[in-house]
N, CA, C and O atoms as CSV, one atom per row, in Angstrom:
chain,resi,resn,atom,element,x,y,z
A,1,MET,N,N,3.570,-53.429,-5.372
A,1,MET,CA,C,3.268,-51.939,-5.078
A,1,MET,C,C,2.033,-51.586,-4.442
A,1,MET,O,O,1.046,-52.181,-4.875
A,2,SER,N,N,1.864,-50.818,-3.583
A,2,SER,CA,C,0.782,-50.350,-3.041
A,2,SER,C,C,0.756,-48.758,-3.646
A,2,SER,O,O,1.626,-47.944,-3.955
A,3,LYS,N,N,-0.702,-48.773,-3.639
A,3,LYS,CA,C,-1.004,-47.339,-4.874
A,3,LYS,C,C,-1.585,-47.013,-3.593
A,3,LYS,O,O,-2.047,-47.815,-2.780
A,4,LYS,N,N,-1.483,-45.103,-3.440
A,4,LYS,CA,C,-2.367,-44.164,-2.344
A,4,LYS,C,C,-3.591,-43.871,-3.089
A,4,LYS,O,O,-3.583,-43.597,-4.289
A,5,VAL,N,N,-4.400,-43.916,-2.532
A,5,VAL,CA,C,-6.189,-43.678,-2.613
A,5,VAL,C,C,-6.307,-42.152,-2.606
A,5,VAL,O,O,-5.911,-41.757,-1.509
A,6,LEU,N,N,-6.615,-41.330,-3.233
A,6,LEU,CA,C,-7.179,-39.869,-3.051
A,6,LEU,C,C,-8.342,-39.933,-2.831
A,6,LEU,O,O,-8.866,-40.732,-3.608
A,7,ILE,N,N,-9.604,-39.124,-1.597
A,7,ILE,CA,C,-10.486,-38.991,-1.977
A,7,ILE,C,C,-10.458,-37.321,-1.706
A,7,ILE,O,O,-10.063,-36.788,-0.669
A,8,GLU,N,N,-11.013,-36.589,-2.982
A,8,GLU,CA,C,-11.240,-35.429,-2.758
A,8,GLU,C,C,-11.969,-34.595,-2.892
A,8,GLU,O,O,-12.140,-34.139,-4.023
A,9,LEU,N,N,-12.849,-33.954,-1.512
A,9,LEU,CA,C,-14.031,-33.394,-1.410
A,9,LEU,C,C,-14.493,-31.974,-1.754
A,9,LEU,O,O,-13.809,-31.084,-1.249
A,10,PHE,N,N,-15.308,-31.676,-2.359
A,10,PHE,CA,C,-15.665,-30.144,-3.080
A,10,PHE,C,C,-16.524,-29.677,-1.828
A,10,PHE,O,O,-17.645,-30.131,-2.055
A,11,THR,N,N,-16.546,-29.177,-0.943
A,11,THR,CA,C,-17.752,-28.406,0.119
A,11,THR,C,C,-17.822,-27.152,0.060
A,11,THR,O,O,-17.121,-26.385,-0.600
A,12,LEU,N,N,-18.698,-26.922,0.774
A,12,LEU,CA,C,-19.073,-24.960,0.802
A,12,LEU,C,C,-18.014,-24.748,1.525
A,12,LEU,O,O,-17.201,-23.863,1.258
A,13,ASP,N,N,-17.898,-25.697,2.714
A,13,ASP,CA,C,-16.847,-25.559,3.909
A,13,ASP,C,C,-17.357,-26.425,5.042
A,13,ASP,O,O,-18.542,-26.511,5.365
A,14,SER,N,N,-16.508,-26.953,5.519
A,14,SER,CA,C,-16.656,-28.179,6.748
A,14,SER,C,C,-16.915,-27.470,7.975
A,14,SER,O,O,-17.753,-27.850,8.792
A,15,GLY,N,N,-16.238,-26.497,8.102
A,15,GLY,CA,C,-16.793,-25.538,9.195
A,15,GLY,C,C,-17.970,-25.051,9.106
A,15,GLY,O,O,-18.427,-25.420,10.188
A,16,GLY,N,N,-18.590,-24.629,8.725
A,16,GLY,CA,C,-19.772,-24.095,9.012
A,16,GLY,C,C,-21.025,-24.554,7.890
A,16,GLY,O,O,-21.924,-23.728,7.734
A,17,CYS,N,N,-21.096,-25.804,7.138
A,17,CYS,CA,C,-22.122,-25.996,6.139
A,17,CYS,C,C,-22.210,-27.340,6.990
A,17,CYS,O,O,-21.205,-28.041,7.110
A,18,ALA,N,N,-23.720,-27.780,7.723
A,18,ALA,CA,C,-23.926,-28.817,8.239
A,18,ALA,C,C,-23.397,-30.069,7.281
A,18,ALA,O,O,-22.456,-30.751,7.688
A,19,PRO,N,N,-24.033,-30.364,5.974
A,19,PRO,CA,C,-23.856,-31.898,4.802
A,19,PRO,C,C,-22.562,-31.584,5.009
A,19,PRO,O,O,-21.820,-32.525,5.290
A,20,CYS,N,N,-21.964,-30.181,4.921
A,20,CYS,CA,C,-20.223,-30.578,4.046
A,20,CYS,C,C,-19.341,-31.212,5.572
A,20,CYS,O,O,-18.328,-31.882,5.372
A,21,THR,N,N,-19.646,-31.039,6.557
A,21,THR,CA,C,-19.250,-31.432,8.360
A,21,THR,C,C,-19.369,-32.659,7.692
A,21,THR,O,O,-18.386,-33.201,7.185
A,22,TYR,N,N,-21.013,-33.362,7.635
A,22,TYR,CA,C,-20.638,-34.885,7.975
A,22,TYR,C,C,-19.705,-35.612,6.601
A,22,TYR,O,O,-18.890,-36.513,6.794
A,23,MET,N,N,-19.935,-35.168,5.541
A,23,MET,CA,C,-19.548,-35.349,4.456
A,23,MET,C,C,-18.034,-35.691,4.670
A,23,MET,O,O,-17.700,-36.843,4.392
A,24,LYS,N,N,-17.225,-34.956,5.062
A,24,LYS,CA,C,-15.280,-35.398,5.659
A,24,LYS,C,C,-15.734,-36.282,6.202
A,24,LYS,O,O,-15.665,-37.407,5.709
A,25,GLU,N,N,-16.553,-35.967,7.800
A,25,GLU,CA,C,-16.317,-36.742,8.593
A,25,GLU,C,C,-16.345,-38.083,8.034
A,25,GLU,O,O,-15.377,-38.706,8.470
A,26,LEU,N,N,-17.207,-38.933,7.080
A,26,LEU,CA,C,-17.434,-39.685,6.860
A,26,LEU,C,C,-15.570,-39.901,5.822
A,26,LEU,O,O,-14.488,-40.321,6.232
A,27,ALA,N,N,-15.831,-39.583,4.981
A,27,ALA,CA,C,-14.603,-39.678,4.156
A,27,ALA,C,C,-13.593,-39.918,5.119
A,27,ALA,O,O,-12.755,-40.713,4.693
A,28,LEU,N,N,-13.337,-39.431,6.494
A,28,LEU,CA,C,-12.035,-39.252,7.006
A,28,LEU,C,C,-12.440,-40.580,7.953
A,28,LEU,O,O,-11.526,-41.382,8.140
A,29,ASP,N,N,-14.002,-40.927,8.687
A,29,ASP,CA,C,-13.738,-42.067,9.404
A,29,ASP,C,C,-13.673,-43.741,8.459
A,29,ASP,O,O,-13.257,-44.727,9.068
A,30,VAL,N,N,-14.075,-43.854,7.140
A,30,VAL,CA,C,-13.482,-44.607,6.533
A,30,VAL,C,C,-12.549,-44.787,6.136
A,30,VAL,O,O,-12.239,-45.932,5.806
A,31,SER,N,N,-11.642,-43.673,5.984
A,31,SER,CA,C,-10.424,-43.681,5.384
A,31,SER,C,C,-9.125,-44.387,6.371
A,31,SER,O,O,-8.041,-44.839,6.000
A,32,GLY,N,N,-9.972,-44.230,8.373
A,32,GLY,CA,C,-8.977,-44.363,8.920
A,32,GLY,C,C,-9.524,-46.094,8.808
A,32,GLY,O,O,-8.568,-46.806,9.115
A,33,LYS,N,N,-10.494,-46.749,8.539
A,33,LYS,CA,C,-10.431,-48.452,8.688
A,33,LYS,C,C,-10.612,-49.180,7.475
A,33,LYS,O,O,-11.192,-50.231,7.202
A,34,ILE,N,N,-9.919,-48.284,6.778
A,34,ILE,CA,C,-9.413,-49.370,5.688
A,34,ILE,C,C,-7.976,-49.651,5.849
A,34,ILE,O,O,-7.515,-48.526,6.045
A,35,ASP,N,N,-6.890,-50.573,5.887
A,35,ASP,CA,C,-5.917,-50.289,5.429
A,35,ASP,C,C,-5.395,-49.628,4.379
A,35,ASP,O,O,-6.200,-49.590,3.448
A,36,GLY,N,N,-4.357,-49.084,4.149
A,36,GLY,CA,C,-3.432,-48.624,3.483
A,36,GLY,C,C,-3.471,-47.329,3.251
A,36,GLY,O,O,-4.049,-46.647,4.098
A,37,ASP,N,N,-2.654,-46.393,1.617
A,37,ASP,CA,C,-2.698,-45.421,1.797
A,37,ASP,C,C,-3.409,-44.559,1.781
A,37,ASP,O,O,-3.058,-44.010,0.737
A,38,ILE,N,N,-4.542,-43.726,2.337
A,38,ILE,CA,C,-5.437,-43.109,1.833
A,38,ILE,C,C,-5.440,-41.642,2.657
A,38,ILE,O,O,-5.378,-41.656,3.887
A,39,GLU,N,N,-5.492,-40.747,2.131
A,39,GLU,CA,C,-5.485,-39.091,1.706
A,39,GLU,C,C,-6.654,-38.341,1.505
A,39,GLU,O,O,-6.856,-38.307,0.291
A,40,VAL,N,N,-7.406,-37.805,2.037
A,40,VAL,CA,C,-8.366,-37.042,2.307
A,40,VAL,C,C,-7.921,-35.541,1.778
A,40,VAL,O,O,-6.816,-35.093,2.085
A,41,ILE,N,N,-8.859,-34.784,0.954
A,41,ILE,CA,C,-8.416,-33.227,0.826
A,41,ILE,C,C,-9.883,-32.660,0.987
A,41,ILE,O,O,-10.873,-33.261,0.568
A,42,GLU,N,N,-9.910,-31.832,1.428
A,42,GLU,CA,C,-11.448,-30.633,1.400
A,42,GLU,C,C,-10.974,-30.304,0.298
A,42,GLU,O,O,-9.864,-30.825,0.193
A,43,HIS,N,N,-11.340,-29.454,-0.965
A,43,HIS,CA,C,-11.096,-27.996,-1.313
A,43,HIS,C,C,-12.604,-27.141,-1.177
A,43,HIS,O,O,-13.697,-27.481,-1.629
A,44,LYS,N,N,-12.313,-26.149,-0.538
A,44,LYS,CA,C,-13.848,-25.422,-0.348
A,44,LYS,C,C,-14.099,-24.170,-1.657
A,44,LYS,O,O,-13.812,-22.976,-1.572
A,45,ILE,N,N,-14.611,-24.765,-2.630
A,45,ILE,CA,C,-15.565,-23.890,-3.694
A,45,ILE,C,C,-15.354,-22.311,-3.428
A,45,ILE,O,O,-14.960,-21.525,-4.290
A,46,LYS,N,N,-15.707,-21.944,-1.983
A,46,LYS,CA,C,-14.928,-20.372,-1.722
A,46,LYS,C,C,-14.141,-19.986,-2.309
A,46,LYS,O,O,-14.204,-18.953,-2.976
A,47,GLU,N,N,-12.978,-20.891,-2.184
A,47,GLU,CA,C,-11.615,-20.717,-2.697
A,47,GLU,C,C,-11.248,-20.817,-4.299
A,47,GLU,O,O,-11.236,-21.933,-4.818
A,48,LYS,N,N,-11.030,-19.963,-4.869
A,48,LYS,CA,C,-10.459,-19.888,-6.126
A,48,LYS,C,C,-9.593,-20.697,-7.077
A,48,LYS,O,O,-9.570,-20.626,-8.305
A,49,ALA,N,N,-8.874,-21.492,-6.256
A,49,ALA,CA,C,-8.260,-22.950,-6.391
A,49,ALA,C,C,-9.396,-24.035,-6.659
A,49,ALA,O,O,-9.619,-24.503,-7.775
A,50,ALA,N,N,-9.874,-24.272,-5.856
A,50,ALA,CA,C,-11.139,-25.179,-5.636
A,50,ALA,C,C,-11.661,-25.086,-7.169
A,50,ALA,O,O,-11.434,-25.879,-8.083
A,51,VAL,N,N,-12.480,-23.804,-7.191
A,51,VAL,CA,C,-13.051,-23.752,-8.470
A,51,VAL,C,C,-11.942,-23.612,-9.826
A,51,VAL,O,O,-12.524,-23.481,-10.902
A,52,LYS,N,N,-11.074,-23.618,-9.862
A,52,LYS,CA,C,-10.622,-24.003,-11.151
A,52,LYS,C,C,-10.357,-25.733,-11.341
A,52,LYS,O,O,-10.408,-26.342,-12.410
A,53,LEU,N,N,-10.117,-26.210,-10.221
A,53,LEU,CA,C,-10.033,-27.522,-10.057
A,53,LEU,C,C,-11.219,-28.556,-10.785
A,53,LEU,O,O,-11.042,-29.593,-11.424
A,54,MET,N,N,-12.698,-27.729,-10.365
A,54,MET,CA,C,-13.694,-28.376,-10.761
A,54,MET,C,C,-13.537,-27.889,-12.118
A,54,MET,O,O,-13.508,-28.932,-12.771
A,55,LYS,N,N,-13.435,-27.052,-12.819
A,55,LYS,CA,C,-13.039,-26.740,-14.558
A,55,LYS,C,C,-12.451,-27.592,-14.497
A,55,LYS,O,O,-11.823,-27.981,-15.482
């Protein structure tokens, strides 16, 4: 049985923050090179839901 790998990124906003953009691009690039079920999710700390997750 194969397990799903979840990569969760906590960023300011990859749409406007250069380091966040690089981190998200790297995670997506690596996930595409690895066999298996991998999901990359970005949590923007500008959103209340992401702040709740960090707590």
